[in-house]
C-alpha positions, 0 to 999 in steps of 0.5 A, a space after each residue: 326376880 319378882 317386882 315385890 322383891 326388887 322394890 323391897 331391895 330398893 326401899 332398903 337401899 334408899 332407907 325408905 320407911 316401911 311399906 304400908 300396902 301389901 299389894 299394888 294393882 297397876 293399870 297402864 296406858 289409860 287414855 285421859 282425854 283433855 279439852 281439845 280431844 288429845 289423849 294423854 297416856 297415864 299409868 295408875 299404881 293403886 295400893 290395897 288401902 281404903 281412903 288413900 290419897 293421890 300423888 300425881 306426876 306429869 312428865 315428858 320423860 316416859 313412864 318406864 325405867 326409874 319412874 316406874 320403880 318410883 311409882 311402886 315405891 310411893 304406892 307401897 307407902 300408902 298413896 295412889 300414884 298417877 304418872 302421866 306422859 305430857 302431850 306429845 311424849 311416850 304415847 300421848 297425843 299432840 305435839 310437845 311444846 314446852 310449857 304451852 299446854 301444861 296448865 290446861 292439860 294438868 287441870 283437865 287431868 285433875 278433872 279426870 282424877 275427880 271422877 275416879 272411884 278411889 278419889 278422896 278429894 285430896 292430891 299431891 304433886 311430885 317431880 324434878 325439873 320439868 316435872 316441877 314446871 308442870 306443878 307450878 302450872 296448875 298450883 294456883 288453880 288446883 284449889 284446896 284439893 291440892 294438899 302438898 307439892 314437892 318441887 325438886 330442882 325446878 322453878 315457877 319461871 324458867 325464862 330467867 334461867 334460860 337467859 341468865 344474866 341476859 346471856 343464853 344458857 346454850 349448854 342447858 338448852 341445846 343439851 335438853 333439846 338433844 335429850 328430848 329428841 334422843 327419846 325417839 331413837 332406839 335404845 341401842 343407837 342411843 347407847 352407841 351415841 353416848 359411848 362415842 361422847 355425843 360427837 354431834 352435840 359437841 359439834 353443835 355447841 361450837 357451831 355458828 349460827 346458833 339457829 343451825 345448832 339444833 339440826 347439827 345436834 339432832 338432825 332436825 329443826 327443834 321448834 322450841 329451840 328456834 323460838 327461844 333464840 328469837 324471843 330472848 329479850 326481857 320484854 318478849 310477849 312469848 314468855 308471858 304464857 310460859 312462866 307461872 311465877 306471877 301467881 305463886 302467891 296464890 298457891 295455898 298448898 304446902 310446898 317442899 323444895 329440894 335443890 343443890 348448890 350446883 343446880 341450874 335453877 337454884 337462883 330461881 327456886 330460891 326466888 320462889 321460896 322468898 316470894 312464898 315466905 313474903 306471902 305468909 307461906 311456910 315452905 320447907 327448903 333443902 339445899 344439898 351438895 348436888 348438881 341437877 342430876 346427882 343420884 344423891 339429890 333424887 334419893 333425898 327428894 324421895 325421902 323428903 317427899 314421902 315425909 311431906 306427903 305423910 304429914 300434909 296429904 295423909 295426916 300421918 306424923 312425920 319426923 320434925 325438922 327445921 324449915 331450912 336445911 342446907 349443906 355447907 361445902 368445904 372442909 369442916 362443913 356439913 348439914 346445917 339447920 336454919 330457921 329461914 333463908 337467907 340466914 342472918 349474915 354480915 356482908 363483907 366486901 372482899 376487894 380485888 387488888 391490882 395485880 391479883 390480890 384479894 382482901 377484905 376491908 377498904 379498897 387501896 389507892 388503886 394501880 394499873 388496870 388488869 388487862 385481858 383480851 377476849 376472843 369469841 373465836 377461842 372463847 374462854 371455856 366453862 369448867 364444871 358448875 351448874 350444868 344439866 348433865 351431872 357428869 360434867 357439872 359441879 366442883 372441879 379443879 379450875 387450874 386449867 382455865 385459870 392458866 389461860 391468858 383471857 382469865 384474871 385471878 385475884 387470890 387472898 392470903 391463906 385464912 387463919 380462921 374458918 370463913 363460912 359463907 352462907 347466902 346470896 353472893 354478889 360482885 361489882 366489877 369496874 371495867 373499861 372495854 374497847 367493845 360495847 358488847 361483852 360478857 362479864 363472868 365472875 367465879 368464886 373458888 376455894 384454893 386448898 393447901 395443894 393449890 387446887 382451885 375448886 369452884 364454889 359459885 359463879 355468875 355472868 352478866 351480858 353488857 350492851 349499850 345503855 344497860 349500865 351507865 359509863 362514867 366520863 372515862 368510859 368505866 362501867 360498873 357491872 353488878 354480877 349476881 352469883 349463885 347463892 352458896 353455903 361454903 366453909 373456907 378452912 384455915 390455910 385455904 385461900 379465896 380466889 375470884 376469877 374474872 373473864 369474858 365468858 364461860 362457853 358453852 355453858 353460856 353462848 359466846 358474846 360475838 362482840 358485835 351486837 348481832 341477833 342471838 340466833 344469826 350472829 356469825 361475825 366474831 370480834 375480839 377486844 381488850 377489856 380492863 378491870 379496875 380496882 382501888 378507891 375510885 373503882 372498888 371492884 369487889 366480891 360481897 360475901 355473906 359471912 356467918 359470925 355464929 354458925 348455924 346448928 350442925 347436924 
């Protein structure tokens, strides 16, 4: 089967616009030399169209397979496409150190582009996850030549996603470290490891101390994993040169953002959107029913990206659409067009009731606290939600974890009318604990008519001495920011809130001792009590849409 036929079939299956170029010339393994003498291997897909602008993709995941197909598909639609392997990956020289060299290497690559005979003075950038980090690394300094960005499931700052709630995103970080290392092993060996269920990674996710987990998972010590365990405090200098959000307001290129409600970077990406809006920019935002690696996300991103590049990079008319488009989950949901994010909504407090109730309106008079015991030697497991690996992520039936004795649930009566929640979600949990070091995990679920409990959004906060004040009776009010959401609770469904002491291995377990993150081995179990009522009004704050946005 010819390459042209393959791309034609792929374009038809993906419902892409018609090809503009008749022929694509490809040069592979071009050596691009950067300021310190390192050579970065680069592929160029050139359409037979004069005056075509350039789309740059820099990636640590190789230039073959799906991204090779992507390069051809974009080039056929009228753009030069340059795909470059990041330093230390797939033939590029040097050592891969996440986020360290991306600014300089990206700017040096831009200098190389300027010297090419086909250069028109305009380029755009495209990519998901790490391919988005490298976009933000250069966006503020690329000048007027950067005409468009398509940032997919990514953010300008990765530190807060790595330490969500000041815990540690163990599953994401260790799985990513294992994935990067696996790129260096033969394909057949990798397929065998995947078929066996990645037993080394599974063992590593439960291993202590965490400083040994990278070697258990990969057989080698992974430098960045060790560094991320050591430099985990909010004031760590280590991250100052590895996040790019401090200059996001200087970015002048139009930005299209694509994400999913169950994506690991969603809160940080929406923060990027808010900062751009506050600076007077008009980014485009699409959030769908996707996880970090959903196939539907990649298809939607390509369509969105081509439209964005047509409009802002090539000056061609593109289909009109609202600035913000979100998918509302649940029965009777669907896509909604919005003028901005977050949309106008009425914040309603749904109060946790002693004994497992949940209802809007004033808190009642209180009652006996609800008590659970968290044991880090048998940590409360994570189930679905925002994870790096799509097969384990997303909405799943939570009844297995809700049946555990270390999980509290608070459930509403069946709702009579649809309840549409669109926007940021927050919780306030009042609790008393026999330990000073603990985590608070809160999850909102949609309980259907069959009793299945589907996770909608969640969040975790790490508590340690001095972080949150305690009252005279030892009660601390813990604010928990959950993932933002857009979800419709259908008539007859119930809202449910889970409260527990963790979600392992998505988040590293809290040992309960205050030992350092990487070296902790002592595990201390302890009781904690969740208090409800007028004096201690534990609640979930939900943004309710009184007038639904435009269905499409």
